[in-house]
C-alpha positions as CSV (number, residue, x, y, z in Angstrom):
1,M,115.4,86.5,92.1
2,S,115.6,90.2,92.1
3,F,114.5,92.7,89.5
4,P,117.3,94.4,87.5
5,T,117.6,98.0,88.6
6,Q,119.7,99.4,85.8
7,I,116.9,99.8,83.2
8,R,117.5,102.4,80.5
9,N,114.4,102.2,78.3
10,E,111.0,100.8,77.9
11,Q,112.1,97.7,76.0
12,E,114.4,96.7,78.8
13,F,111.6,97.4,81.3
14,R,109.2,95.1,79.5
15,L,111.7,92.2,79.2
16,A,112.8,92.5,82.8
17,L,109.2,92.6,84.0
18,L,108.2,89.5,82.0
19,H,111.3,87.6,83.1
20,F,110.8,88.6,86.8
21,L,107.0,87.7,86.9
22,G,107.7,84.4,85.3
23,D,104.7,82.0,85.0
24,I,102.0,84.2,86.6
25,N,99.0,83.7,84.3
26,V,97.6,87.2,84.2
27,G,97.8,89.7,81.3
28,L,99.8,92.7,82.2
29,V,99.8,96.2,80.6
30,Y,100.9,99.6,81.9
31,T,100.3,103.2,81.0
32,K,102.9,105.6,79.7
33,K,102.4,107.6,82.9
34,F,103.3,104.5,84.9
35,F,106.5,103.9,82.9
36,K,107.6,107.5,83.2
37,E,107.0,107.5,87.0
38,F,108.8,104.1,87.3
39,M,111.9,105.5,85.6
40,G,112.0,108.3,88.1
41,L,112.1,106.0,91.2
42,D,115.1,105.1,93.3
43,N,116.4,101.6,92.7
44,S,115.4,100.4,96.1
45,V,111.8,101.6,95.6
46,R,111.7,100.0,92.2
47,Q,112.6,96.6,93.8
48,I,109.8,97.0,96.4
49,L,107.3,98.1,93.8
50,V,108.0,95.1,91.5
51,N,107.7,92.7,94.4
52,Q,104.3,94.3,95.2
53,I,103.2,94.0,91.6
54,K,104.2,90.3,91.7
55,N,102.2,89.8,94.9
56,A,99.2,91.6,93.4
57,L,99.3,89.5,90.2
58,K,99.3,86.3,92.2
59,N,95.9,87.2,93.6
60,P,94.5,90.3,91.7
61,G,91.0,90.0,93.2
62,C,92.3,89.9,96.7
63,G,90.4,92.1,99.3
64,K,93.6,93.4,100.9
65,F,93.9,96.2,98.4
66,M,92.4,99.5,99.2
67,S,89.4,100.2,97.0
68,H,89.2,103.3,94.9
69,N,86.1,104.3,93.0
70,Y,87.9,106.8,90.8
71,K,87.9,105.2,87.4
72,G,87.6,101.8,88.9
73,E,91.1,101.7,90.2
74,K,92.4,99.9,93.2
75,A,95.6,100.6,95.1
76,V,98.2,98.8,97.1
77,R,100.7,100.4,99.4
78,V,104.3,100.1,98.2
79,D,106.0,101.7,101.2
80,K,105.2,104.6,103.4
81,R,105.5,107.1,100.6
82,Y,104.1,105.3,97.6
83,R,100.8,103.7,96.5
84,L,100.5,101.8,93.3
85,H,97.2,102.3,91.4
86,F,96.0,99.6,89.1
87,K,92.9,98.2,87.4
88,Y,92.0,94.5,87.1
89,D,89.5,93.2,84.6
90,K,88.4,89.8,85.8
91,K,86.6,88.9,82.6
92,E,89.7,89.6,80.5
93,N,92.1,88.5,83.2
94,L,94.0,91.7,82.5
95,F,96.0,93.7,85.1
96,E,96.8,97.3,84.2
97,L,99.4,99.3,86.0
98,V,98.0,102.9,86.1
99,S,100.2,105.2,88.2
100,F,101.6,106.0,91.6
101,Y,100.5,108.2,94.3
102,K,103.5,109.8,96.1
103,K,103.0,111.4,99.5
104,D,105.5,114.2,99.9
105,Y,106.8,114.8,103.3
106,Q,107.9,118.3,104.1
């Protein structure tokens, strides 16, 4: 199943994300910054990003993620240009999508 790429607003984004993630038993929240950045992405990058989110949610405590001490965030590489920054609260079983880091090539 693929993530719908023609998302026009935050309500459609939430519904699509919940439907795509299905039965993964982790709470999921996101910041306004994350949503704004997501809406600015190309459709192909959106699909890759959502697949990475799904993989991260399946095993949020996994050691394959790069550690970041800044505000307790972790990051996972989305593709060669983007990294997704997130927080995971093990006690609350809550996954928060924080923002992206985009490397600009000149």
